[in-house]
Backbone bond lengths (Angstrom), bond angles and torsions (degrees), N, CA, C in turn:
res aa  C-N    CA-C-N  psi(-1)  N-CA   C-N-CA  omega(-1)  CA-C   N-CA-C  phi
1 M - - - 1.469 - - 1.518 109.38 -
2 S 1.321 117.05 131.10 1.461 121.91 177.79 1.517 109.65 -106.61
3 A 1.319 116.08 134.67 1.456 120.70 178.56 1.521 109.55 -67.00
4 P 1.328 118.41 141.25 1.459 119.73 -177.58 1.517 112.81 -68.08
5 Q 1.335 114.47 142.05 1.459 122.48 172.38 1.524 107.79 -112.45
6 L 1.321 117.13 143.04 1.460 121.71 -177.63 1.516 110.54 -108.34
7 V 1.324 115.42 135.31 1.463 122.46 170.41 1.520 106.44 -127.62
8 V 1.330 116.63 116.19 1.462 121.36 -175.34 1.526 109.41 -112.96
9 H 1.330 115.54 124.06 1.461 122.38 179.37 1.525 110.23 -104.82
10 R 1.322 115.10 161.88 1.464 120.78 -174.79 1.534 111.82 -61.94
11 D 1.324 117.53 -44.00 1.462 121.08 -177.46 1.522 109.23 -149.60
12 K 1.333 115.78 173.90 1.465 120.10 -173.35 1.525 112.09 -68.75
13 E 1.330 118.09 -29.61 1.464 120.36 179.01 1.519 110.63 -68.00
14 L 1.322 115.82 -45.64 1.466 119.66 178.19 1.522 110.04 -65.46
15 M 1.317 117.19 -38.73 1.466 121.20 177.36 1.520 110.72 -59.31
16 A 1.343 117.62 -45.31 1.467 121.07 -179.74 1.521 111.07 -63.05
17 Q 1.317 117.08 -43.71 1.464 120.51 -178.71 1.525 111.62 -66.50
18 A 1.329 116.13 -44.74 1.462 120.02 -179.41 1.524 111.42 -66.57
19 T 1.325 116.77 -38.73 1.462 119.71 179.89 1.516 110.63 -69.80
20 A 1.331 117.75 -35.62 1.460 120.55 175.44 1.529 110.49 -61.78
21 A 1.330 116.54 -43.43 1.466 120.08 178.13 1.529 110.88 -63.70
22 R 1.322 116.13 -39.75 1.466 120.91 178.29 1.530 110.38 -63.28
23 L 1.333 116.77 -41.13 1.460 120.68 -178.76 1.526 111.06 -68.13
24 I 1.314 116.90 -41.70 1.468 119.56 177.25 1.522 110.23 -57.11
25 T 1.326 116.74 -45.70 1.468 120.83 179.51 1.522 111.21 -60.76
26 K 1.332 117.53 -43.01 1.467 120.90 -179.65 1.522 111.12 -63.95
27 I 1.326 117.19 -42.43 1.460 120.66 179.59 1.527 110.02 -63.75
28 L 1.331 117.18 -45.11 1.464 120.48 179.52 1.521 111.43 -62.36
29 D 1.322 117.27 -41.98 1.470 120.68 178.87 1.526 110.64 -62.17
30 A 1.339 117.13 -43.86 1.465 120.42 -179.54 1.515 111.07 -65.65
31 Q 1.321 117.49 -41.91 1.458 119.95 179.63 1.531 111.16 -66.56
32 A 1.326 117.03 -34.70 1.461 120.06 178.62 1.522 111.65 -69.67
33 S 1.333 117.06 -36.55 1.464 119.86 -174.30 1.520 113.54 -91.76
34 R 1.356 116.93 -30.81 1.469 119.08 -175.59 1.525 114.09 -123.95
35 G 1.315 117.58 -2.65 1.456 120.42 177.37 1.512 114.53 93.73
36 S 1.322 117.07 -27.14 1.454 121.12 179.16 1.530 108.20 -148.58
37 A 1.319 114.45 172.82 1.466 119.95 179.41 1.517 108.73 -137.42
38 S 1.332 115.79 154.48 1.461 120.75 176.84 1.521 108.64 -133.20
39 V 1.332 115.13 132.22 1.461 122.20 -175.96 1.515 108.31 -133.42
40 V 1.322 115.97 138.52 1.462 122.00 174.62 1.525 107.66 -104.72
41 L 1.337 115.09 121.22 1.462 121.20 -176.85 1.523 111.39 -89.58
42 T 1.317 114.56 157.77 1.457 121.66 174.22 1.517 108.93 -126.03
43 G 1.316 116.54 155.08 1.459 121.08 178.68 1.511 111.00 -98.03
44 G 1.327 115.88 -151.90 1.452 120.23 -179.39 1.508 111.91 77.54
45 R 1.327 115.79 176.52 1.464 119.03 -173.71 1.526 112.18 -66.76
46 N 1.332 117.57 -34.33 1.464 118.87 -179.08 1.525 111.68 -75.48
47 G 1.335 116.65 -41.41 1.455 119.57 177.57 1.517 112.20 -63.96
48 N 1.332 116.77 -43.44 1.458 120.38 179.89 1.518 111.59 -71.32
49 G 1.340 117.02 -33.26 1.460 120.08 175.37 1.520 111.57 -63.33
50 L 1.316 116.31 -39.09 1.460 121.09 176.72 1.528 110.75 -63.30
51 L 1.337 117.41 -45.43 1.465 120.31 -179.19 1.525 111.19 -64.12
52 A 1.334 116.94 -38.71 1.458 119.90 177.78 1.535 110.81 -65.00
53 A 1.327 116.73 -39.18 1.465 120.19 177.27 1.521 110.87 -65.91
54 L 1.322 116.94 -37.45 1.463 120.27 177.63 1.523 109.92 -66.04
55 A 1.332 117.20 -40.88 1.461 121.24 179.12 1.525 111.18 -61.31
56 A 1.339 116.60 -33.95 1.466 121.13 -177.16 1.523 113.08 -84.62
57 S 1.320 117.55 -7.98 1.465 121.05 -175.72 1.532 111.23 -84.53
58 P 1.329 118.25 127.04 1.465 119.50 175.61 1.526 112.73 -59.92
59 A 1.345 116.54 -26.39 1.468 120.30 -178.28 1.521 112.58 -69.43
60 R 1.328 118.33 -11.12 1.474 119.80 179.54 1.519 111.14 -60.56
61 D 1.345 116.91 -26.96 1.464 120.14 -177.03 1.522 112.26 -72.95
62 A 1.326 117.57 -10.44 1.466 119.96 175.77 1.526 111.98 -75.57
63 I 1.326 117.22 -19.10 1.463 121.87 -179.10 1.519 110.12 -77.18
64 D 1.322 117.11 137.74 1.461 121.62 168.33 1.525 106.74 -86.69
65 W 1.314 116.15 93.73 1.461 121.27 -173.67 1.521 112.32 -64.80
66 S 1.324 117.78 -22.47 1.468 120.00 179.85 1.522 112.20 -73.71
67 R 1.332 117.26 -12.45 1.470 121.81 -179.40 1.530 110.96 -113.34
68 L 1.323 115.59 33.51 1.455 121.43 -179.92 1.526 109.73 -124.29
69 D 1.338 115.71 126.34 1.463 121.34 172.63 1.519 108.82 -96.97
70 L 1.333 115.84 131.07 1.452 121.34 177.54 1.521 109.77 -116.01
71 W 1.317 114.84 130.37 1.455 123.04 177.07 1.527 107.97 -123.65
72 W 1.323 116.09 173.23 1.465 120.48 176.57 1.522 110.51 -126.39
73 G 1.337 115.01 144.66 1.452 120.19 177.89 1.517 112.79 -76.81
74 D 1.330 115.51 -29.20 1.462 119.21 177.11 1.517 108.51 -163.22
75 E 1.321 115.24 170.64 1.456 120.61 179.31 1.515 110.14 -153.50
76 R 1.297 115.14 145.01 1.460 121.05 172.80 1.527 108.03 -78.05
77 F 1.323 117.24 127.39 1.469 121.24 -174.86 1.520 108.85 -81.72
78 L 1.327 114.30 82.12 1.454 124.08 -176.02 1.525 108.76 -130.34
79 P 1.327 118.36 169.11 1.466 120.14 -178.95 1.532 112.83 -62.76
80 E 1.319 115.58 153.40 1.463 122.05 177.35 1.524 110.00 -53.87
81 G 1.346 115.52 133.21 1.457 120.42 178.81 1.509 115.11 84.36
82 D 1.323 117.92 -4.05 1.461 119.76 178.55 1.529 108.81 -59.54
83 P 1.329 117.57 133.83 1.467 119.43 -176.82 1.517 114.18 -64.06
84 E 1.343 118.21 -15.61 1.461 120.72 178.88 1.532 112.69 -87.29
85 R 1.318 117.38 -9.75 1.473 118.97 178.57 1.526 110.54 -71.52
86 N 1.322 116.05 139.29 1.463 120.31 179.89 1.518 111.91 -59.29
87 V 1.336 117.27 -39.86 1.461 119.31 -177.81 1.518 110.73 -67.78
88 T 1.333 118.25 -35.52 1.460 120.88 177.02 1.525 110.17 -61.95
89 Q 1.312 116.54 -45.83 1.461 121.27 -179.26 1.529 111.22 -66.90
90 A 1.334 116.66 -37.61 1.469 120.13 179.28 1.525 111.06 -66.78
91 R 1.331 116.70 -39.16 1.463 119.54 177.89 1.520 110.55 -61.88
92 E 1.324 116.18 -42.73 1.465 119.91 -179.33 1.520 111.30 -67.05
93 A 1.324 116.98 -40.09 1.468 120.66 -176.11 1.525 112.59 -74.14
94 L 1.325 117.97 -36.12 1.464 120.27 -172.19 1.523 115.00 -148.89
95 L 1.328 117.69 -49.48 1.459 120.18 -161.98 1.516 113.97 -62.21
96 D 1.324 117.29 -34.44 1.466 119.63 -179.32 1.525 113.13 -71.90
97 S 1.327 116.99 -9.62 1.466 119.95 -176.42 1.528 113.44 -107.17
98 V 1.338 117.37 5.21 1.466 120.59 179.07 1.533 109.32 -128.83
99 P 1.354 116.95 153.04 1.468 120.76 -173.14 1.529 113.49 -83.44
100 L 1.311 116.54 68.62 1.462 121.52 177.69 1.526 110.59 -76.00
101 D 1.330 116.05 154.02 1.449 121.94 169.23 1.531 107.31 -81.69
102 P 1.335 119.06 115.33 1.470 119.87 -176.33 1.516 113.72 -55.12
103 K 1.341 117.21 -29.22 1.470 120.03 -179.49 1.522 111.95 -71.71
104 R 1.335 116.73 -13.54 1.461 120.59 -178.80 1.529 112.14 -105.62
105 V 1.321 116.36 9.72 1.460 121.62 174.50 1.530 106.72 -104.15
106 H 1.329 115.82 103.88 1.459 122.31 -168.61 1.527 110.32 -99.68
107 A 1.332 115.87 79.77 1.459 120.41 178.89 1.525 110.15 -77.78
108 M 1.317 115.35 148.55 1.465 120.38 173.57 1.529 109.81 -77.31
109 A 1.323 116.38 153.68 1.460 121.45 -174.61 1.525 111.93 -63.19
110 A 1.337 114.61 149.52 1.459 122.03 174.28 1.524 109.76 -92.03
111 S 1.325 115.36 163.93 1.465 119.70 -177.05 1.525 113.17 -73.22
112 D 1.340 117.04 -11.41 1.461 120.45 174.85 1.520 111.31 -111.96
113 G 1.348 116.16 22.31 1.455 121.48 -178.09 1.512 112.44 -92.91
114 A 1.330 115.09 -152.77 1.463 121.65 -173.33 1.516 113.27 -61.97
115 Y 1.319 117.74 -23.99 1.472 120.83 -175.68 1.524 111.95 -105.37
116 G 1.328 116.44 7.63 1.458 119.51 -179.73 1.518 110.63 56.88
117 N 1.316 115.73 -138.54 1.471 118.93 -178.60 1.528 112.97 -93.66
118 D 1.351 116.27 18.58 1.460 121.32 179.33 1.531 109.38 -88.03
119 V 1.319 116.19 90.16 1.458 120.38 -174.60 1.525 112.09 -67.55
120 E 1.332 117.58 -29.14 1.466 119.28 179.42 1.529 110.75 -67.04
121 S 1.336 116.76 -40.66 1.467 119.55 177.15 1.524 110.80 -67.04
122 A 1.327 116.71 -37.98 1.461 120.40 177.70 1.526 110.75 -63.07
123 A 1.327 116.91 -41.88 1.463 120.68 177.98 1.527 111.03 -64.85
124 A 1.329 117.00 -42.32 1.465 120.80 179.33 1.521 110.83 -63.26
125 A 1.332 116.81 -36.42 1.462 120.22 178.93 1.526 111.05 -66.38
126 Y 1.317 117.34 -38.58 1.467 119.74 178.14 1.521 110.31 -68.33
127 A 1.320 116.83 -38.06 1.466 120.22 175.86 1.522 110.41 -60.81
128 A 1.337 116.75 -40.27 1.469 120.42 178.79 1.523 110.89 -66.65
129 E 1.326 117.31 -37.02 1.468 120.84 178.13 1.526 110.49 -65.70
130 L 1.316 116.34 -40.79 1.464 119.62 176.04 1.523 111.32 -62.87
131 A 1.335 116.19 -44.45 1.467 120.38 -179.03 1.519 111.12 -62.40
132 A 1.329 116.71 -37.97 1.460 120.38 -179.91 1.528 111.55 -67.57
133 A 1.332 116.93 -28.06 1.462 121.12 -179.68 1.527 112.68 -84.60
134 A 1.327 116.96 -13.56 1.466 120.78 -178.86 1.524 109.98 -79.52
135 G 1.308 116.01 137.50 1.455 121.10 177.40 1.518 111.24 -105.49
136 P 1.330 117.15 174.55 1.470 120.18 179.53 1.526 112.77 -57.05
137 E 1.330 115.80 -31.06 1.462 118.93 -178.47 1.525 112.75 -71.83
138 D 1.330 116.53 -13.49 1.463 119.87 -178.41 1.524 112.76 -83.68
139 H 1.314 117.51 -18.45 1.470 122.55 174.80 1.528 112.55 55.19
140 G 1.313 116.52 38.84 1.457 118.52 179.27 1.517 111.53 177.46
141 P 1.334 116.84 -175.96 1.462 121.52 -173.42 1.524 115.20 -87.92
142 V 1.328 117.96 10.00 1.463 120.64 174.67 1.524 108.57 -137.68
143 P 1.338 117.58 155.13 1.461 119.19 174.95 1.529 110.86 -63.87
144 T 1.319 115.63 157.07 1.464 119.79 173.48 1.523 107.20 -83.78
145 F 1.324 116.13 91.41 1.460 120.83 -177.13 1.532 109.94 -60.67
146 D 1.326 116.14 142.22 1.463 119.09 176.65 1.524 111.13 -71.03
147 V 1.321 115.77 -45.54 1.471 121.02 177.57 1.520 108.02 -139.57
148 L 1.309 116.69 131.36 1.461 122.46 174.20 1.515 107.08 -121.69
149 M 1.328 116.07 119.28 1.460 121.44 -176.05 1.525 110.64 -104.07
150 L 1.312 114.99 142.73 1.463 122.05 -179.76 1.519 109.34 -137.77
151 G 1.314 116.40 132.05 1.453 119.71 167.17 1.518 109.02 -81.99
152 V 1.297 116.73 144.63 1.468 121.96 178.87 1.526 108.41 -102.02
153 G 1.329 116.53 122.32 1.456 120.92 179.41 1.511 111.98 -80.63
154 P 1.338 117.55 161.40 1.465 121.09 178.42 1.524 113.32 -59.98
155 D 1.338 117.01 -20.19 1.471 121.14 177.46 1.527 111.70 -97.61
156 T 1.318 117.53 11.52 1.483 126.96 -178.21 1.528 112.80 76.86
157 H 1.334 119.82 10.20 1.468 118.11 178.71 1.523 110.07 -72.69
158 V 1.322 115.37 150.18 1.462 123.29 170.95 1.518 107.34 -130.99
159 A 1.366 116.05 151.56 1.461 120.68 -169.93 1.536 106.37 48.82
160 S 1.342 118.32 -129.68 1.472 119.49 171.40 1.519 109.58 -117.50
161 L 1.339 114.60 41.38 1.455 122.29 175.53 1.524 107.50 -100.72
162 F 1.325 115.64 103.59 1.462 121.30 -175.79 1.522 110.56 -99.76
163 P 1.340 117.26 150.47 1.469 120.43 -178.75 1.526 112.30 -51.73
164 E 1.327 115.01 131.45 1.470 124.56 171.89 1.538 114.73 73.71
165 L 1.328 118.89 -10.68 1.467 119.83 -178.58 1.535 110.49 -78.02
166 P 1.332 117.88 159.91 1.466 120.33 -173.89 1.532 114.09 -56.63
167 A 1.314 118.11 -35.25 1.467 119.87 -174.19 1.527 112.49 -60.50
168 V 1.334 117.71 -35.70 1.458 119.53 -177.62 1.528 111.42 -74.75
169 R 1.319 117.18 -14.77 1.463 121.53 178.44 1.527 112.88 -91.02
170 E 1.344 116.74 -5.36 1.465 120.73 -175.06 1.531 110.70 -67.75
171 T 1.320 116.06 129.64 1.467 120.09 -179.52 1.526 113.51 -119.17
172 E 1.326 118.50 -8.78 1.462 121.10 -176.05 1.529 112.32 -108.89
173 R 1.329 116.62 -53.89 1.464 119.75 -176.52 1.529 111.13 -75.00
174 T 1.333 115.94 153.91 1.463 120.76 179.13 1.523 112.55 -94.97
175 V 1.325 116.49 -23.26 1.470 121.44 -179.67 1.528 107.52 -138.34
176 V 1.314 116.70 138.51 1.466 120.39 -179.23 1.525 110.42 -136.37
177 G 1.322 114.71 154.72 1.448 120.64 166.98 1.517 109.10 -82.10
178 V 1.316 116.29 140.01 1.462 121.91 -179.04 1.522 108.56 -113.15
179 H 1.310 115.98 128.49 1.457 121.92 177.74 1.525 108.78 -117.82
180 G 1.313 116.44 144.74 1.454 120.20 175.46 1.509 114.61 70.24
181 A 1.343 117.73 32.35 1.463 119.81 176.00 1.528 109.24 -59.28
182 P 1.327 117.57 139.27 1.464 120.11 -175.62 1.525 114.34 -73.60
183 K 1.333 117.86 -6.58 1.462 120.04 172.50 1.521 107.23 -124.53
184 P 1.322 118.49 146.53 1.460 120.35 -174.77 1.531 111.86 -70.92
185 P 1.332 115.76 151.22 1.461 127.57 -6.49 1.532 110.34 -76.98
186 P 1.313 118.07 155.94 1.464 120.17 -174.79 1.521 114.42 -74.55
187 V 1.332 117.31 -19.42 1.467 120.54 -178.02 1.532 108.98 -108.13
188 R 1.331 115.40 129.04 1.468 121.81 -173.88 1.527 109.87 -146.91
189 I 1.315 115.13 170.24 1.469 123.11 170.91 1.523 106.53 -119.31
190 S 1.331 117.22 139.48 1.462 119.34 -177.29 1.519 111.95 -146.24
191 L 1.336 115.23 142.90 1.459 119.24 162.70 1.528 108.29 -63.93
192 T 1.301 115.89 153.25 1.461 121.53 176.03 1.525 109.99 -98.33
193 L 1.316 116.44 171.84 1.465 119.48 178.67 1.529 112.64 -59.55
194 P 1.353 120.69 -40.45 1.466 118.28 176.67 1.523 113.32 -58.41
195 A 1.333 118.03 -38.18 1.465 120.44 178.26 1.517 111.34 -69.46
196 I 1.334 116.41 -41.12 1.463 120.63 178.98 1.522 110.25 -60.25
197 R 1.315 117.49 -40.41 1.470 121.27 -175.63 1.520 113.03 -74.89
198 A 1.336 117.63 -2.18 1.467 120.28 174.71 1.522 111.81 -78.26
199 A 1.322 117.51 -13.64 1.461 121.09 -176.41 1.524 111.69 -72.27
200 R 1.321 115.57 145.79 1.463 119.06 172.33 1.529 109.56 -61.70
201 E 1.328 115.14 -49.22 1.467 119.69 179.78 1.525 109.24 -127.13
202 V 1.314 116.25 135.94 1.461 122.78 172.15 1.522 107.12 -113.68
203 W 1.332 115.35 126.32 1.462 121.36 178.18 1.517 108.47 -113.02
204 L 1.314 117.26 123.03 1.456 122.49 177.34 1.524 108.58 -104.32
205 L 1.322 116.22 123.25 1.454 122.45 -175.33 1.523 109.62 -102.67
206 A 1.319 116.13 127.03 1.465 120.47 179.68 1.518 108.76 -144.09
207 A 1.328 115.78 114.81 1.464 121.07 176.88 1.516 108.91 -134.72
208 G 1.318 115.55 139.70 1.457 120.57 177.87 1.510 112.23 107.08
209 A 1.330 115.64 148.55 1.459 120.95 -178.33 1.519 112.53 -63.32
210 D 1.336 117.17 -25.01 1.468 119.39 -179.67 1.519 112.34 -71.35
211 K 1.342 117.33 -10.77 1.470 120.76 177.66 1.529 112.49 -99.54
212 A 1.333 117.09 -3.45 1.467 120.48 -172.97 1.521 112.11 -63.85
213 G 1.318 117.53 -45.55 1.461 120.06 -179.82 1.516 111.82 -64.01
214 A 1.341 116.75 -41.23 1.464 120.61 180.00 1.517 111.09 -63.08
215 A 1.336 116.56 -43.58 1.457 119.63 179.30 1.520 111.19 -62.61
216 A 1.319 116.43 -42.61 1.460 120.34 -179.36 1.527 111.10 -62.69
217 V 1.317 117.01 -42.85 1.464 120.63 179.85 1.527 110.70 -65.61
218 A 1.332 116.39 -49.66 1.463 120.29 -174.61 1.526 112.41 -64.98
219 L 1.336 116.54 -30.54 1.463 120.09 -176.87 1.527 112.82 -95.07
220 S 1.315 116.75 5.81 1.468 120.01 -177.22 1.522 112.71 -112.33
221 G 1.329 116.96 23.22 1.455 119.84 173.81 1.512 115.45 93.98
222 A 1.330 118.74 13.66 1.465 120.89 178.18 1.521 110.44 -66.68
223 G 1.322 116.62 156.06 1.452 121.27 175.94 1.512 111.35 -80.18
224 E 1.337 116.07 154.47 1.460 120.21 -174.47 1.524 113.32 -71.17
225 I 1.324 118.86 -22.92 1.464 119.84 178.10 1.525 109.58 -70.33
226 Q 1.305 116.50 -40.53 1.462 121.30 179.01 1.533 112.03 -82.43
227 A 1.316 116.83 -29.25 1.471 122.11 -178.26 1.527 108.38 -137.80
228 P 1.330 118.16 85.35 1.469 120.27 -174.62 1.530 114.43 -53.03
229 A 1.326 117.78 -32.53 1.465 119.20 179.53 1.523 111.91 -59.35
230 A 1.327 116.86 -28.04 1.463 120.04 179.14 1.516 112.20 -67.89
231 G 1.324 117.10 -21.35 1.467 120.53 -178.77 1.509 114.20 -96.13
232 A 1.329 117.31 4.18 1.466 121.42 -179.44 1.520 109.74 -97.32
233 Y 1.326 116.11 111.18 1.462 119.79 179.08 1.511 110.19 -150.90
234 G 1.321 115.42 155.81 1.453 121.72 -177.38 1.510 112.75 -96.98
235 R 1.326 114.86 166.76 1.470 120.06 179.15 1.518 111.78 -66.38
236 S 1.332 116.27 -41.32 1.466 118.40 -176.49 1.521 113.05 -114.08
237 R 1.349 117.30 -22.19 1.465 117.76 -177.36 1.516 109.95 -157.96
238 T 1.327 115.38 141.57 1.462 122.90 174.06 1.521 107.24 -128.65
239 L 1.326 116.37 117.79 1.457 121.85 -177.29 1.521 110.16 -114.74
240 W 1.300 116.13 130.20 1.462 121.95 167.64 1.518 106.40 -100.52
241 L 1.326 117.02 113.99 1.458 123.45 -179.02 1.519 107.27 -106.04
242 M 1.328 116.66 114.82 1.461 121.72 -166.38 1.522 111.05 -134.58
243 D 1.334 114.80 160.56 1.453 118.91 164.91 1.528 108.42 -100.58
244 S 1.335 115.78 171.21 1.465 119.20 -173.48 1.528 111.73 -64.40
245 A 1.340 116.88 -29.52 1.465 118.71 179.34 1.522 111.02 -67.53
246 A 1.325 117.23 -42.55 1.462 120.62 179.23 1.523 111.95 -68.43
247 A 1.335 116.64 -25.73 1.473 120.68 -179.69 1.516 112.86 -89.04
248 S 1.321 118.26 1.15 1.460 121.18 -168.49 1.527 114.23 -69.10
249 E 1.337 118.54 -18.87 1.462 120.04 -179.69 1.530 112.85 -109.55
250 L 1.320 117.05 9.69 1.458 119.01 179.50 1.529 110.40 -67.64
251 P 1.338 117.12 145.15 1.460 118.75 177.13 1.525 111.00 -63.60
252 P 1.333 117.27 147.02 1.464 120.46 -174.63 1.519 114.56 -55.91
253 Q 1.342 117.18 -30.61 1.466 117.52 -178.67 1.527 112.06 -69.40
254 L 1.325 117.09 -20.66 1.455 120.78 176.28 1.511 112.79 -89.65
255 Y 1.316 115.65 -39.90 1.475 120.36 -176.28 1.525 107.77 -144.35
256 P 1.324 117.18 87.41 1.457 120.17 -176.93 1.517 111.28 -59.35
257 P 1.333 118.63 135.22 1.472 120.48 178.11 1.512 110.52 -65.83
258 T 1.327 114.79 147.25 1.472 119.01 177.98 1.518 108.85 -76.75
259 A 1.312 114.27 152.32 1.478 119.61 -178.31 1.524 110.58 -71.47
């Protein structure tokens, strides 16, 4: 478990640009040292803002996109191409404009795909895909992701792990179907906390005043069942990447106010 580190930017635009630059550097470092890189994407306004900033960055061309594996932390269980699906939004923001290897873009199943509306089978299939990609050096049923990104919800949820719901209590499976999510759509697929913690680095993205309370709770010693964001951490590093609005309610010992 790595203790969280905080990086606070002036506003959400600067946060997106700086985080995009940070991600490019991480991908390049991984490709230089291991030949390829693996990144877990997140949706929502902060995740999509980051992808749009990466798309606009001239430095994106330094990445060998054919040697990058992309995974998702969660997905809305909706039909293929639905505008609310994270993969649909990611394609529009970035993926359709870079030369990725389609076999290395690991989207979660849609509700009209091979498993129909059986979200449990879809989740099990994604778990099997992760297990197949894991090597002996990973020491577990998922690859050791280089960077796993998570948006933090106003209720402290990450991926589709919501406070008190069964998915956040899962300790064995790496991917689960989620039923009864408190925000639409109610049915989703999500990585679990054990899968998230396999990442070398976990980055939690929080921008906007509506995230301030969640950040304060998660970073002040709350339990992961009540505040799932508190249970998301990386093997070597855990970064909270925030704007000043999201950091506005943090206790002074974590983020001292400026004079």
